[in-house]
C-alpha positions as CSV (number, residue, x, y, z in Angstrom):
1,X,7.7,21.8,6.1
2,X,8.3,19.0,3.6
3,X,5.3,16.7,3.6
4,X,4.7,13.3,2.0
5,X,3.0,14.8,-1.0
6,X,5.9,17.2,-1.6
7,X,8.6,14.6,-1.4
8,X,6.9,11.9,-3.5
9,X,5.4,14.2,-6.0
10,X,8.4,16.5,-6.3
11,X,6.3,19.7,-6.1
12,X,8.7,21.7,-3.8
13,X,10.8,24.2,-5.9
14,X,14.3,24.6,-4.4
15,X,17.7,25.3,-5.8
16,X,19.8,22.1,-5.8
17,X,22.8,20.6,-7.4
18,X,23.1,20.4,-11.2
19,X,22.7,16.6,-11.1
20,X,19.0,16.9,-10.6
21,X,16.9,16.1,-13.6
22,X,13.6,17.7,-14.6
23,X,12.1,14.3,-15.2
24,X,12.6,11.0,-13.6
25,X,14.5,8.5,-15.7
26,X,13.8,4.8,-15.4
27,X,17.1,3.0,-14.7
28,X,18.7,1.2,-17.6
29,X,18.2,-2.6,-17.9
30,X,15.3,-2.5,-15.5
31,X,12.3,-4.4,-16.8
32,X,9.4,-6.2,-15.1
33,X,11.1,-9.5,-15.5
34,X,14.2,-8.2,-13.7
35,X,12.1,-7.5,-10.6
36,X,9.2,-9.9,-10.7
37,X,9.9,-13.7,-10.6
38,X,8.9,-15.7,-13.7
39,X,6.1,-17.6,-12.0
40,X,4.3,-14.3,-11.2
41,X,4.7,-12.7,-14.6
42,X,1.7,-14.5,-16.0
43,X,-1.3,-16.0,-14.3
44,X,-4.6,-17.6,-15.3
45,X,-6.3,-14.3,-15.9
46,X,-3.5,-11.8,-16.3
47,X,0.0,-11.0,-17.7
48,X,2.3,-8.2,-16.6
49,X,3.6,-6.0,-19.4
50,X,7.4,-6.3,-19.8
51,X,8.2,-2.5,-19.9
52,X,8.0,-0.3,-16.9
53,X,8.3,3.5,-16.3
54,X,9.0,5.6,-13.2
55,X,6.8,8.2,-11.6
56,X,7.3,9.8,-8.2
57,X,10.1,7.3,-7.5
58,X,7.7,4.3,-8.0
59,X,7.8,1.9,-10.8
60,X,4.6,1.9,-13.0
61,X,3.3,-1.5,-14.1
62,X,0.5,-2.5,-16.4
63,X,-1.4,-5.7,-15.7
64,X,-3.0,-7.0,-18.8
65,X,-6.2,-8.9,-17.9
66,X,-9.0,-10.6,-19.8
67,X,-11.1,-7.5,-19.2
68,X,-8.7,-4.6,-19.7
69,X,-5.4,-3.1,-18.5
70,X,-5.1,-2.6,-14.8
71,X,-2.3,-0.2,-13.7
72,X,-0.2,-0.7,-10.6
73,X,1.6,2.3,-9.1
74,X,4.7,0.9,-7.4
75,X,5.9,-2.5,-6.3
76,X,3.7,-2.5,-3.1
77,X,0.6,-2.0,-5.1
78,X,1.7,-4.5,-7.7
79,X,1.9,-7.1,-4.9
80,X,-1.6,-6.2,-3.8
81,X,-3.0,-6.3,-7.4
82,X,-1.5,-9.7,-8.1
83,X,-2.9,-11.0,-4.8
84,X,-6.3,-9.7,-5.8
85,X,-6.1,-11.3,-9.3
86,X,-5.5,-14.6,-7.4
87,X,-8.7,-13.9,-5.5
88,X,-10.5,-13.5,-8.8
89,X,-9.0,-16.9,-9.9
90,X,-10.2,-18.6,-6.8
91,X,-13.7,-17.3,-7.2
92,X,-13.8,-18.3,-10.9
93,X,-12.6,-21.9,-10.0
94,X,-15.7,-22.3,-7.8
95,X,-17.9,-24.2,-10.2
96,X,-21.1,-23.5,-8.4
97,X,-20.7,-19.8,-8.8
98,X,-18.9,-19.6,-12.1
99,X,-22.0,-18.2,-13.8
100,X,-22.2,-15.4,-11.2
101,X,-18.6,-14.5,-11.6
102,X,-18.8,-14.5,-15.4
103,X,-21.9,-12.3,-15.1
104,X,-19.9,-9.8,-13.2
105,X,-17.5,-9.3,-16.2
106,X,-19.9,-9.9,-19.1
107,X,-21.4,-6.5,-18.6
108,X,-17.9,-4.9,-18.7
109,X,-17.1,-6.6,-21.9
110,X,-20.4,-5.5,-23.5
111,X,-19.8,-1.9,-22.5
112,X,-16.1,-1.2,-23.4
113,X,-16.3,2.5,-22.7
114,X,-17.6,1.8,-19.2
115,X,-15.0,-0.9,-18.7
116,X,-12.2,1.5,-19.6
117,X,-13.6,4.1,-17.2
118,X,-13.7,1.6,-14.4
119,X,-10.1,0.4,-15.1
120,X,-8.7,3.9,-15.3
121,X,-10.7,5.5,-12.4
122,X,-11.3,2.7,-10.0
123,X,-12.0,4.7,-6.8
124,X,-14.0,7.4,-8.5
125,X,-16.2,4.9,-10.4
126,X,-16.9,2.6,-7.5
127,X,-17.7,5.2,-4.9
128,X,-18.5,8.3,-6.9
129,X,-20.5,10.8,-4.9
130,X,-21.1,14.6,-5.2
131,X,-17.9,16.5,-4.4
132,X,-19.6,18.5,-1.6
133,X,-20.1,15.3,0.4
134,X,-16.4,14.6,0.5
135,X,-15.7,17.6,2.6
136,X,-17.4,16.2,5.7
137,X,-15.8,13.6,7.9
138,X,-19.0,11.7,8.7
139,X,-19.9,11.4,5.1
140,X,-16.4,10.2,4.3
141,X,-17.0,7.5,6.9
142,X,-20.2,6.6,5.1
143,X,-18.3,6.5,1.8
144,X,-16.1,3.8,3.3
145,X,-19.2,2.0,4.3
146,X,-20.5,2.1,0.8
147,X,-17.1,0.9,-0.5
148,X,-17.1,-2.1,1.9
149,X,-20.7,-3.0,1.2
150,X,-23.2,-5.1,3.2
151,X,-22.4,-8.0,5.5
152,X,-22.8,-10.6,2.7
153,X,-20.2,-8.8,0.6
154,X,-17.8,-8.5,3.5
155,X,-18.2,-12.1,4.3
156,X,-17.4,-13.1,0.7
157,X,-14.3,-10.9,0.8
158,X,-13.2,-12.5,4.0
159,X,-13.6,-16.0,2.6
160,X,-11.6,-15.1,-0.5
161,X,-9.0,-13.4,1.7
162,X,-9.3,-10.0,0.1
163,X,-10.1,-6.5,1.3
164,X,-13.8,-5.7,1.1
165,X,-12.8,-2.1,0.3
166,X,-10.5,-3.1,-2.5
167,X,-10.0,-0.4,-5.2
168,X,-9.4,-3.1,-7.8
169,X,-12.4,-2.5,-10.1
170,X,-12.4,-6.1,-11.4
171,X,-12.4,-7.6,-7.9
172,X,-14.9,-5.0,-6.5
173,X,-17.3,-5.7,-9.4
174,X,-17.0,-9.4,-8.8
175,X,-17.7,-9.0,-5.0
176,X,-20.8,-7.0,-5.9
177,X,-22.2,-9.5,-8.3
178,X,-21.5,-12.7,-6.4
179,X,-22.7,-11.4,-3.1
180,X,-26.1,-10.6,-4.6
181,X,-26.5,-13.8,-6.6
182,X,-24.8,-16.6,-4.7
183,X,-24.6,-18.3,-1.3
184,X,-21.4,-17.2,0.2
185,X,-21.4,-19.9,2.8
186,X,-20.3,-22.5,0.3
187,X,-17.0,-20.8,-0.5
188,X,-14.0,-22.5,0.9
189,X,-12.1,-19.9,3.0
190,X,-8.6,-18.9,2.1
191,X,-6.1,-20.1,4.7
192,X,-3.8,-17.4,6.2
193,X,-3.8,-13.7,6.4
194,X,-6.1,-11.6,4.3
195,X,-4.8,-8.8,2.0
196,X,-1.2,-8.2,1.0
197,X,-0.1,-5.2,3.1
198,X,3.6,-4.6,3.6
199,X,5.2,-6.1,6.7
200,X,2.6,-8.8,7.1
201,X,5.2,-11.3,8.2
202,X,5.5,-9.2,11.5
203,X,2.1,-10.3,12.6
204,X,0.9,-13.7,13.8
205,X,-2.3,-14.9,12.2
206,X,-4.8,-12.2,13.4
207,X,-8.3,-13.5,13.0
208,X,-9.7,-10.6,15.1
209,X,-9.0,-8.1,12.2
210,X,-10.7,-10.4,9.7
211,X,-13.7,-11.0,12.0
212,X,-14.1,-7.3,12.8
213,X,-14.0,-6.2,9.2
214,X,-16.6,-8.8,8.4
215,X,-18.9,-8.1,11.3
216,X,-18.7,-4.3,11.5
217,X,-19.1,-1.4,9.1
218,X,-16.0,0.8,8.6
219,X,-17.8,3.7,10.3
220,X,-18.3,1.5,13.4
221,X,-14.6,0.4,13.4
222,X,-13.5,4.0,12.9
223,X,-15.6,5.0,16.0
224,X,-13.7,2.4,18.0
225,X,-10.3,3.5,16.7
226,X,-11.2,7.1,17.3
227,X,-11.8,6.3,21.0
228,X,-8.5,4.4,21.3
229,X,-6.5,7.3,19.7
230,X,-8.3,9.9,21.8
231,X,-7.3,8.0,24.9
232,X,-3.7,7.9,23.6
233,X,-3.7,11.7,23.4
234,X,-3.8,12.0,19.6
235,X,-5.1,15.5,18.6
236,X,-8.7,15.5,17.3
237,X,-7.8,17.0,13.9
238,X,-5.1,14.4,13.1
239,X,-7.4,11.6,14.3
240,X,-10.2,12.7,12.0
241,X,-7.9,13.3,9.1
242,X,-6.5,9.8,9.4
243,X,-9.7,8.0,10.0
244,X,-11.5,9.7,7.2
245,X,-8.6,9.2,4.7
246,X,-9.9,6.9,2.0
247,X,-6.4,6.2,0.8
248,X,-6.4,3.6,3.5
249,X,-9.0,0.9,3.7
250,X,-10.3,0.0,7.1
251,X,-8.4,-3.2,7.1
252,X,-5.1,-1.3,6.4
253,X,-5.9,1.1,9.2
254,X,-6.3,-1.8,11.6
255,X,-2.9,-3.2,10.6
256,X,-1.3,0.2,10.9
257,X,-2.7,0.4,14.5
258,X,-1.3,-3.0,15.2
259,X,2.2,-1.9,14.1
260,X,1.9,1.2,16.4
261,X,1.1,-1.1,19.3
262,X,4.4,-3.0,18.6
263,X,6.2,0.3,19.1
264,X,4.8,0.7,22.6
265,X,7.1,2.7,24.9
266,X,8.7,4.6,22.0
267,X,8.4,8.4,22.4
268,X,6.5,10.0,19.6
269,X,5.2,6.8,18.0
270,X,1.8,8.4,17.4
271,X,3.4,11.1,15.3
272,X,3.3,8.4,12.6
273,X,-0.5,9.0,12.4
274,X,0.3,12.4,11.0
275,X,2.3,10.6,8.3
276,X,-0.6,8.3,7.6
277,X,-3.1,11.2,7.5
278,X,-1.1,13.0,4.8
279,X,-1.3,10.1,2.4
280,X,-3.1,11.1,-0.8
281,X,-3.5,7.8,-2.6
282,X,-3.2,4.0,-2.3
283,X,0.5,4.1,-3.1
284,X,1.3,6.5,-0.3
285,X,-0.8,4.6,2.2
286,X,1.1,1.4,1.4
287,X,4.3,3.4,1.8
288,X,3.3,4.4,5.3
289,X,2.6,0.8,6.2
290,X,5.9,-0.3,4.8
291,X,7.9,2.4,6.6
292,X,6.1,1.6,9.9
293,X,6.7,-2.1,9.5
294,X,10.4,-1.3,8.9
295,X,10.5,0.6,12.2
296,X,8.9,-2.4,14.0
297,X,11.6,-4.7,12.5
298,X,14.4,-2.4,13.6
299,X,12.8,-1.9,17.1
300,X,12.8,-5.6,17.6
301,X,16.5,-5.8,16.9
302,X,17.5,-2.7,18.9
303,X,14.9,-0.6,20.8
304,X,14.1,2.8,19.4
305,X,13.9,5.7,21.8
306,X,12.1,8.4,19.8
307,X,10.1,8.8,16.5
308,X,9.4,12.1,14.8
309,X,7.5,13.0,11.6
310,X,8.7,16.1,9.9
311,X,7.4,15.3,6.4
312,X,9.8,12.3,6.7
313,X,10.0,9.8,9.5
314,X,13.1,10.2,11.7
315,X,13.9,8.0,14.6
316,X,16.6,7.6,17.3
317,X,18.2,4.8,19.2
318,X,20.2,5.1,22.4
319,X,23.4,4.9,20.3
320,X,24.3,5.2,16.7
321,X,23.0,7.5,13.9
322,X,19.5,8.8,13.5
323,X,17.6,7.0,10.8
324,X,15.2,8.2,8.1
325,X,13.0,5.8,6.2
326,X,11.7,6.2,2.6
327,X,9.5,3.7,0.9
328,X,10.3,4.2,-2.7
329,X,11.1,1.8,-5.6
330,X,14.0,3.8,-7.1
331,X,15.3,7.1,-5.8
332,X,16.2,9.0,-8.9
333,X,18.2,12.3,-9.0
334,X,15.4,14.8,-8.9
335,X,14.9,18.1,-7.2
336,X,12.9,16.6,-4.3
337,X,16.0,14.6,-3.3
338,X,17.7,17.9,-2.6
339,X,14.7,19.0,-0.6
340,X,14.8,15.8,1.3
341,X,18.5,16.2,2.1
342,X,17.8,19.8,3.3
343,X,15.0,18.7,5.6
344,X,17.0,15.8,7.1
345,X,20.0,18.1,7.9
346,X,17.7,20.8,9.4
347,X,16.2,18.2,11.8
348,X,19.4,16.3,12.6
349,X,21.9,19.1,13.3
350,X,25.5,17.9,13.9
351,X,24.4,14.2,14.1
352,X,25.1,11.2,12.0
353,X,22.2,10.2,9.7
354,X,21.3,7.0,7.8
355,X,18.7,7.1,5.0
356,X,17.0,3.7,4.7
357,X,15.5,3.3,1.2
358,X,13.3,0.3,0.9
359,X,14.0,0.0,-2.8
360,X,17.0,1.1,-4.8
361,X,18.9,4.4,-4.9
362,X,20.4,5.7,-8.1
363,X,24.2,6.2,-8.1
364,X,23.7,9.9,-8.7
365,X,21.3,10.4,-5.9
366,X,23.5,8.3,-3.6
367,X,26.5,10.5,-4.4
368,X,24.6,13.7,-3.7
369,X,23.3,12.4,-0.4
370,X,26.7,11.1,0.6
371,X,28.2,14.6,0.0
372,X,25.5,15.9,2.2
373,X,26.9,13.6,5.0
374,X,23.9,11.2,4.8
375,X,24.7,7.5,4.7
376,X,22.5,5.6,2.3
377,X,21.3,2.0,2.9
378,X,19.1,0.7,0.1
379,X,17.5,-2.5,-1.2
380,X,16.1,-3.3,2.2
381,X,13.0,-5.3,0.9
382,X,12.8,-9.0,0.7
383,X,12.7,-10.5,-2.8
384,X,9.3,-9.8,-4.5
385,X,6.6,-12.3,-3.7
386,X,2.9,-12.4,-3.3
387,X,1.2,-14.0,-0.2
388,X,-0.4,-17.3,-0.9
389,X,1.1,-17.7,-4.4
390,X,4.0,-20.1,-4.7
391,X,6.1,-21.3,-7.6
392,X,4.9,-24.6,-8.9
393,X,7.8,-27.1,-8.8
394,X,7.6,-29.8,-11.5
395,X,7.2,-33.3,-10.1
396,X,10.5,-34.4,-11.6
397,X,12.3,-31.7,-9.6
398,X,10.6,-32.7,-6.4
399,X,11.8,-36.2,-6.7
400,X,15.4,-35.0,-6.9
C-alpha cells in the first residue's frame, strides 16, 4: 500500500512513463518573492532568502535570522516559522523582560557550534533522549511533556500566542529562558487564535484549546484524547501511534480532532487518524491538517458520504467524482506521481476522479495524470499570509 512516507519521499520503485525525472526540478521563475508578499519577506529579526529549492514536492526556504539560518520545509511550515518569529518580536518588545530575552540568545551567539547544531537539528537538540526510550509509547508521551515544559512556560507560550511544543529552536530557547527569569503575568496576551495551523479560519475563537494546553500536560491531554478515540471505536494500535507521534504537537492534535468533529456523520472519518499516525515530520503533520481542513471546507459546501485512507485520502459525495487530496507545494514529474496514479486507479475502479492539489501541479505531471483519466484541480490555497501579521499601509494611502 502507498503510504504518506512513500508518496512524499518518493521511495517506491515502480516503472512509469519516461517523463518522470530522477530528481525534482524547481519550476522556472519561482522565487521566494513570487510566493511570499513583500511585507513578509523581511521582518524585525529575519529575512527570507530569495532562492528556493524543491524537495519531496515542498519548497525549501531559508530564514536568515540574527542568530543563524532557520530552514522551513514547505509553505505551511514557512507560515508557522514566520508566525513564531513574530512571537519572538513581541517578546523582545516587552521592555521589562528585554534582558531575559537577550540572555536567551547571547549564549547561542557565544557558542556558534552549539547554535548551528540547534538550528539544524531543532527537535533532536531540544528533546534529545536515549534512543531506547523512544520505542515506548508512555515515554514518548513524557517526551512531549518535556517539550511543552512546566506550567509557567506553557502560560508564557499562551500569552505570546505560540505553541509551547514549538520545534523552532530560537523560540523554544526564548520560552525556556524567560519562563525561569521573568514574571509571565505582565505579558500582554496576543489577541486571537494561537499557532498558525492550516485551516484555522474554519474555527471560531476556541479558547478551550488554549486553556487546556496551558493547564494540562500533553500526557494528560493525550489520556483524554485516547478515551475519546476509544469510545469512537478507533483501534488501539492506531490511537497509540497517533497520540505518541511527536510530528504533531499536542495543540495540533487538538485542532485535528476538532476538524474530525466537523465531519460528524461521514462514514470512515476516523480513517484520517491513520493518515495522521503515518506522518514522520512536522511538514507531513501540517499536510494532514491542511488536507483535513480542505475536507471540512468541501463538506460544508456539499456533504461527503465516505472517507477512506489508502496511503492517500479518498472521499465520496452522493454524486460527482471521487476526490483525492494532496497537500504539496509543487507536484513535479517524479516516479512517485506514477505510483500515486496507480493507487488512485486501483481504489476508484471505473469511477471519475478529481485530484485536489493544494499547491501547484507541473504541466508534465498534469498531462500524465490527465492521460490516466484523473482530473487535476490545483492552486486551491488562499494567498500566502501569516495570522496576526498585516501589511502596514502608509498614512498617506489611508487618507485616500
